[in-house]
N, C-alpha and C positions, 0 to 999 in steps of 0.2 A: 248461525254464525254469530258471535260475539267478538266485535273489534276492540283490541285493547290499546289503549294509548300508551306512550313512552311517558316516563316521569317527568321530563321537560314539558312534554304537551299537558300532562295534567296541572302542572305548575303553572304554566301559561293560562290555561282555561280557568283556573281557579283564581288566579291572580286580577285576570280581566274581568270575571264576574264581580269580584269584591269591589273593584275600581268601579263599576258600572253601579253596583248598589249604592256606592257613596256618593258619585256625582250624577247618576242619571236615575234616579226615584222615580216613580211613576208620578209623584207630583210634580217634580221638576219637568218630566217628559210632558204633562199636561200644560204645564206653563208655555213651555216651548211651542206648543201645537196651537194654543189660543194666540200665541203673539205673532206666529207663523217665522220666527227668527230664532232658529238653533245656533247661531254664531259663536256664542259663548261656550257651548257644548263643543263644537267643532274645533274651536281655538284650543282647549284644553286637551282635546283628543290628539291633535297634532303635537301641541308644546309637550307632553308627557309620553310621547313616542308610540302611542297605539296605532295612530293612522298609518306607519310605516310597517308593521309587524308582517311577516310572512311575504313581503314582495322583493323583488330583486334589488340587489346593493347597489347595480348602476342606475337604477331609477331612484335613488334615494332611500330605498327600504333598509330594513334591518335582517334581511335573510329571512330563512325558513321556507314553506311551501303551502301547497293548496291543502292540506290538513290543517295546519295552523289558520289558515284564512278560514277555513269552514268552521273550526272552533270559534273564532272571531265573530263569524256572521251568525253563530248559534246564539253567541251570548247577547249579540244586538237585538236578534228577533225576541228574545226571552226578556229583555228590558224595555221593547219597542222604542230603543233611542234613534233618534235621526241618523239615518243610514245612507241616503242616495248619495252623498260626496263620496264616501268611502268605497262603497260597492262599485260605483262608477269608475272610481280611480284604479283599484285593484284589477278590475277586469280589462282596462287599456293598458296598464303599465308594461307588462311584456311585449307589447307592440311596437314600443319606442325604440327597439335596438336599431333602428335606422336613422334615430334623431338623438345623438348620445348628448348633445348640449342640453335638450329639452329634457331628456330622461333624468339628467343629473339634477335639474331644478323641481322634478316631480317628487311627490308623496314626502319627502323629509321636511318641505316647507310648507304643505297642505295646499300648495298650487298644483293643480293636476289637470291632466288632460281626460276628457270624456269621448268615449265611442259615439258619434253622431250616426245611431242606429235606432231603429223603432223597438222600443222595450215591450211592445205588446206582441211580439213575436220571438222566435229563437235568432240569435243575434246573428246568424249568418244567412238567414232565410231571405237573400234578396234585398231589395231596397236600396242599393247603391245608386250613386248620383252620376251624372255625366259632368264634363269639364264646364258646362252652362250653369251648374249651381242648381239651386232648388230648395225645396222645404223637406226637413226630416221629421216627422211627428214623434211625440212621445219620448225624447230622451232623456234618460235618467240623469239627474243631478245636472242638468243643463243650466240651472240658475246659479250654481255654485262653481262650476268649471271655469279653469283659465284660459283653457284651449280646447279645440274640437279636432279629433281626429276624424276626418270625412271618407268614408271609402268611396273610391271613384272607380266605376269600369270605363276604359276607354279603348276601344280596338281590341276587346276581349282580355285586356290585362288588368288587374287588379291593383290598385296603389291606395296608400293613406295620404291626404292632404293636411297639413296641419294648419288650422285658422284659429287665428286669434279672436277670443270671445267678443271682444269689443266689435269686431268688424262682422259680427252675425246679430241678427234680430231674433229676439225671442217672443215666443207667444205662450204665456205661461196658461197651463192647465191646472185645475183644481181636484185633487184626488179625496176620496172618502177618507183613505189613510194618510193623515197628514204627517207621519212620520218619514215619508219619501216624497219625492217631489219630480215632476217632469215638466218638460216645456218643448213646443214645436221649434226647431231652430231653422231659421232661413239662412241658407249660405248663399254668399255671394258668388259671382262669377268667379270660378277656380283656375281660368287659363293663366294667370299670372303668377300662380304659385307652383312650386316644385311639388312632385308626389315622392312618398317613400315606397317603393316597391314592395308589394306584398303577396306572398303565395296564398291562395286559397286556403290551404290547410292551416294556415296561422289564425286565419278569420275564424275556422271551423274550433280549433283549438279554444279561443277565446268564448266562444259560443258555449264549449263544454265547461269551461271555469265559470261563467255565469249560471249555467243550470245548476251546478253543485252548490255555489255559494246561495242561491235563491232556495234551495232546497233546504242547506242549513239553517237559513234564517226560519223557515217555517217549521222547522224541528223545534227552534228555540222558542217559537211563539205557541206551537201546539204543547210542549211541555209545560210552560207556564198557565196555558189554560186549563191543563189537567189538574195542576195543583189548585187552582183557584175553583174548580168545581169540585174537587173533593173536599177542600176546607169548608166551602159554603154547605155541602151537603151535610155536614156536622153539625152547623148552626140553624139551618132552616126545618122548622118542624112542620109536620102536617099529622092530623089525627092523634097529635100529643107525642108523635117520636119523630126522631131525626129522618130525614128523607133518604139518607145514607144507609138506613136501615132497609130499604125496598131493594128488592130484588132486581126490579128494571133499573134503578139509578147503579146498583152494584156492576151489573152488566155492562151499562154505558161507560162507568168508569174503567171497567177491566178491558173494555175494547179501545179506549182510547190510549190505556197503558202499552197494549200490544202494538199497536200503530205507532207510539212514540219510540218504543225500543227496537223495533224491526227497522225503522227509519235509520236511526241513529248508526248501526252498522253498516247499512246500505250507503249513507252519506259519507262517512269516513273512507270506507271501501273505494267508492267512486273517486272521491278526492285524491287518494294515493295513485289510483288507476290512472287518471289524467295527468298528474304529476310525472309519473313515470313512463308515459308514452305506451300503456298497454295496448295490445292489439285490438281488445275489446273496449277500450275506454269509452268510446262513444256509446257502447251499449249500456256501460254501467252509469255513465251521467245520465243518459236519457231515463233510465229506469230509477234513478235517485230524484230527478225532477217530477216525473209523473207522479211516482209512488208517494213521496213524501209530502207533495205538496197538495195531492188529492186527500190524503190521510189527515192532514192539518186542516183543510176546509171541513171533512167531517167532524173533526174533533171540535172545531169552531161552533157547529150547530149544535153537537151534543152540549156541550159546556153552556151555551146560551139556554137551552131548554131546561137545564138543571137549575140554572140561576132563575129563570122565570123573569118578570118585567123588571126587576132591578138591573138585570145584564145590558139592558138598553140604555141606561143612565149615564151621561158623561161622568157623573161622580164616582161611579164605579169603575175598576180597573180592566174588566173583562173586555169592553169594547175595543180598546186601545190593541189586544191581541187578535182580536176577532178579525178587525179591520186589516190589520197585519196579514194575517194568514189568507184573507181573500185577495189582496192585492199579490201575493206571492204566487198564488194559483195562476194569475195570469202574465206575471212579470215574466219575461224573456221565454214565452212561449207556454200555452196551456197543456194541462196533461195530454189532451188529445193530440195535441202538434207533437208531442215528444213519444207517445205511444204508436202513433205513425211511423215515426223514425226507427223504433224499435221492430215493428211488423215489417218494415222494409227491408232492414238490415239482417233479420234472423232468416236463416235458410228454411225452405219449404219441406217439410217432413210428408212423405207420402204415407197415407192411410193403410194400415195393416191390412 
């Protein structure tokens, strides 16, 4: 199956890609990663309207849907641009319906609420706090968030409590992929806060959105690594000929290409399925996260092998996307976790 984008979606994709090429070159990205301060990029990202594309208008967004968000994630992954703030914001934004004042301030201004959940597992895989507060590990974009949405389970009822970031304590963690950031969030006693009632299904929907967006990010990184590997295979010579002429290298590049193109249609389809509330949306999102991220990791290893020792160096671009793909593999759940969800949801078919 080949997914076909609309003309508007193609225009959005190409425009955003061009903007990133102009303002987020790999040299610029490397500078942000070295300094640890992507605020200049994030400010421009917000000021020029890209931060709000694809998110609900009531949250300060500019409309669109999950397909548009997946297209944006793909381009961000393909440029290795700092994306923790944006990813955290767009996953949490649809949950702000019970807090209209806060929703109106989100996204459009770049001030956003992040879900205080462990980003090392599927977003809805437990980990809720009680009213006594506690520590939530590995919260994506915690260092950039203005508020935290803390899932609280009290007497079997699920709610979200909005906590100002200034009232929480952060314990920063250092990632190998510096284009994203996580921190442990120490949440205060929540007894004095009012909670926003939340159905479990809403949190599950957010988990599916997160899975699709991480899969799209890994697709962008994988495609960029394929391009780098093919280009380098034409430049690097062994035995007097380009290594791209060797059968083994051709097979590796072809395998990467098949993985990228199959992941692309799978991700767009899953995005549309989740957005439209399809009966099998959970299966589609799980397949996209498991297959696309695993494929991107394999592509990363193949690209590094084709580059040889130069691929390890800070000066070469490959390591930016290699690290990106490796983090995407774990972010909001490993392929194993999502494959287990697939296996649990599919009906058992008796042997013939």
